[in-house]
N, C-alpha and C positions, 0 to 999 in steps of 0.2 A: 269458453265455457265447455261443459261436458260433452257437448254434440260436435265439437271440433277437436277433441282430444285424439290423438293417435291411439290405435288399438293397443299398443304396447302400454301406454299409460292407463288406459282404462282397465286392463288386465291386473296392472299393478296395484291400482287403488282398490279395486274389488278383492284382490288377494289379502290386502292388508285389512280391509274392514271385516271380512269373514273370519279371520284369525283373532279378532278381538281388539284391533288397534282403534284408537279414538280418531275423530275427524281431524283434530290438530296433529296428532301423531302421524296419521297417514299424509298429511300436507307436508310435514318436515321430512318424511322418508321418501316421498315420491316427487316433491317439488311442484305439486299441483295446488292450486289455491282452494281454500275452504269453500267458497261458493261453487266451484265447479265440482268438487267432491260431493257436495250435498245435492247438486243437480243430477249428477250421475247416480247417486244412491236413490233419489226418488224415481228415476227412469227404471233402474234395475229392479226396485221393489215392485213397481207396477208390472213390469215384465215377468218377474218370477211369479207373481200372483196369477197372471193370465196362463203362464207355462204349467202351474200346479192345476189349474182348472182343466186344462186340456189332457194332461198326462196321467194324473192321479184320479183315475175313475174306473168303475167296474172292478173294484178290489176284492179278490176273493181270499179273505183272511177270516180266522175264527175269533182269536184272542184280541181284544181292543182294550186299551187303557187311556183314560182321559184325566186330565187334571189342569189346573190354572196356576200361571206363575205371575207373581206380582211385580209391578214397577209403577213408575209414576211419570207424569209429564209436567214439567215446569216447576211444580211444588207438590209436597205431600198433601193427602186429602184433608188432614187435620188443619193445614193452614190455608185452605180454599175458602175464599170469601164469596158472598153472593154476586159481587161485582165481577169476578173473575170468568173467563170464558168456560163454557161447559166441558171442553176437552181437557182442562187442567185437573190434575189430581190423579187418582189410581188409574192405571191402565193395565189390566190384566190380559195375558195371552192364553187363550183357551187352546190346548194341544190335545190331539188324539192320535195315538201311535199304535201300530200293530206290534204285539209283543215278540213275535218269532222273527220277523223280517226287519224290524226296527223302522218301518217306514212311517213318516208322518203323514197321516191320511187327511186331517183336516185341522185348521187353526183359525182363530179369530181373535182380534185385538179390541178390547173395549172394556167398559165398566163391568164389574162383577154383579151383573142383575140378571133379572129373568128374561129380558128382551135379548141380550146377547147370548144367553144360554140356550134359548129357544133356536136362535139362528145357527149357533154353533152345532147343535144336535142335528138340525135339519140338514146342514151341509154334510155332516158326517153320515147320515142315513143316505143322501143321494149318492155317495160314493162307493157304497157297499153293494155287494150281490149275494152275500151269505149271511145267514142269521148269525149274529156275533154273540160271543160272550163279553160283555161290556162291563168294565170296572171303573168306578169313579169314587171320589170321596163323599162325605156326607153333605156336600152343599145342597140344600133343599130343592131348588129349582131343576136340578137334574132329573129328579123322579118324574115330574110333570112333563118336561120335555121329552123324555125317553118314552114315556107312555103315549104321548101324543103322536110322535113321529114314526116310531117303530111299530106302533099298534099291536103290541103282544109279541111281534116277531123278533124276539131278543131274549137272551138270558142275561139278566142285569143283577149285578151284586155290588154292594157298597162297602167300602173299608172306612168305618168310622173311628177316628182318632179323638181320644180324650186329652186335651192339652190343659185341663185344670192345673193349677200350681200345686207342686208337691213341696216337701221339705227335705233338706238335706240332714245328715247326721247330727250336725251342730244346732238343728232347730231353725236355721235361717231359710226363708222362702228361696226356692231356686228360680233362675231366669229361663222360664219355659220357652222362650223364643230360640234359645241357642242350645240348651241342655234339657231335653224333655226327662221327666222322671223315669227311672229305670225299672218301674213296675209295668205289668202288662196294661197297655192303654189302647190296643188295637182290637176292634170288633168286626168281624165279617158278617154282613147281613145280606141275605137273598131278597131281592125286591120284586123281580119279574122272571117268569119263566122258570127254567131249572138250571141254575148255575151250579158248577161244582165248587164245593166250599174251598177245597185246597187250592184252587186256581183263582179265587177272588184276591187280587192284589193290585196295588198301584206302584210297586217298587220300581218298575222299569220305566214308567213315565216320569217318576220322580228323579230317576237318574238322568233321564233326558233334560229336565230342568236345570241339572248342574251343567250339562253341556251347553245349554243356551246361556247360562249365565257367564261361562267361561269364554264363549266365543262371540257374544254380543256385548260391546263396551257399554251400551246403554242400560243393560240389565245387571252390570256388576254392582254388588251391594257396597254402601258406604263409601262412595266416590262422586265425583263431579261430572261423570260422563253421561248423566241422565239426559233424556230428550227434552227439548224446549218446544217442540211441535208434535202433534199427534201424527201427522202425515209422515214426518221423518221416522218416528217410532215404528209406525206399521211397515214403512219400506224397509227398515233394518231387519225386522222380524221375517218378513217375506223373503228377502235376500238370503237370510240364514237358512231357511226352510229349503229353498232351492239349491244352495250349496250342500247342505247335510243330506238331502235325498239323492242327488245326482253325483256330486263331486266327492264326498267325504267317505273314504274307505273305513268302514266299521271295524274296530280292533278285533272283535269277537267273530264276525261273519267273514272277514278278509275280502269283502266286496261292498259296494254300496248299497243302502237300502233299496234303492230303485232296481238294482240287479238282482237282489234276493226276491224281490216282489215280482219280477218278470216284466217290468216296465221298459228297462233298457237292457242292452247286452254288453255295455262297456262302461268303464269309468270315464266320466265327462271331465274335461279339463276346464280351468277357469275361462278360458278364451272361448270354448264351446257355450258355456252358460252365458257369457256376456253377449255373444253374437245371437243366441237363441232368444234371450230375454228382450234385447232391444229390437228384435224383429218380429216378435210374437204378436198376432193381431188380436183384437178383442174378440171374445167368443162367449156365448151364454154359459152359465154355470151347469153342471151335470143335473139331470132329472132323475128322480128316484126310480129304480127298476124293482121289480118282485124280487124278494129274497128267496133264496133256496136253502134247504136244510143243509148243515154241514155233513160231510161223509163220516160215518161211523169209523171207529178204529178197525184195523184189520183183524178179522176173525170175530167181530162183534155183530150182533144181530141188528139189523136195521129197525129202529123203532117205528111203530105205526103212527101215521100222521096224515092229516087230511087238511088241503088249504081252505081257508075261509073265504067267503065271497068278497069280490072287489079288491083281491090283494091285501086284505087286512091282517095277514099273518097265517099261523098254523094252529091246527088243533092237534096237539101231541100227546101221546100215552107216555106218561113219565113213570118210571120204575119206582116202587115203594122205598122211601128212605133215601132217594138219590139225592135230594138236596141237603139233607142232613146227614149225610154218610160219615163225615168226619166230626160230627158234632157229639156231644154226650148223649143226645137222644137215642143213638143207634146202639148204645151200651145199657140202656135200661132194661131192667128185668121185671117180670110181672110180680105185683104185690102178692105176698102171702097172706091168705085169708086168716082172719082171727080164729082161734080155736073155739071161742065162745059162740061163733056164729053158726047158725043152722045150715042145713044142706042147701047149696045154691043151684038155681036151675040154669042150665047152659043158655048162654046169650044166643039169640037167632043170628044167623050169618047174614051180613049185609048183601043187598041185591046190586050186582054190578050192571051199570048201564051198558048196553052195547052200542056204542057210538059209531063203530065203523062196519057194522053189517049193512050189506046192501038190501 
């Protein structure tokens, strides 16, 4: 079994799994039996999850993007019957990634429902120490979960994509799953706080979805490598996240995401990951810490802000037009009065509340 495999074989098995090889393919390449590979996968997945809990916390990043990637266990959701186990069917991986350092901050595997969304956002909040600019898609439970767990200490924007079927030039309906219509179908919507419209995006986390599909055999589309058990599915994703953060050198950064985020100082080898994951003890997940405001750009004036009681966020002064600075609202001109209208009295100036006076 996996607990008596030599270290060289453990490393070889893990190296094949994290590069997208199937269990059967790994067995043929390494000479290790399939039950031993699955046993090692479960132990590595649990260890990488514990390693993630200990190392990925108190993250000081500003831009965070979150998304879900679809897969399934045993059979697709449309073929699940009431007699089947509850774990069969859709199995989404919720992933939150820092845009600049590419670090996977939080992840969760489960159904695409409100309960898993709440748990995912709660875990993301517990690992951050800076008020983030959070971007997600238009999945409705995100808004309630972000509002409940961040309690206003967030700049939250939504990228809404309209996947309604369009028509090609010959009048035939297009297959929107693989070829979206070429008209503009993306809408950026500010939901909470003061997100910059130009920075509301989910492009980087969607590119991360491609990395997961290429390096996790169970997530490869239109193949027979799908998971048969939910525990194996979760273990495979946890193993990938540990390898991605600590071992895989990012092509753009030339270092690993953990090095770019300041968590580690060197590129971990597969053997280091195996040794650390198999020896990592169980520990409680991180607790939420009070969030601090992000540092303003060099030369910019620090905005006025005051913390709310009981760590519920910040009361911030937002510059006029900041949220809609890139929208059409900033280019509107005052309406020209009708020539038939009589003299108009000047409007009284609004009274500004002095929220920050002592």
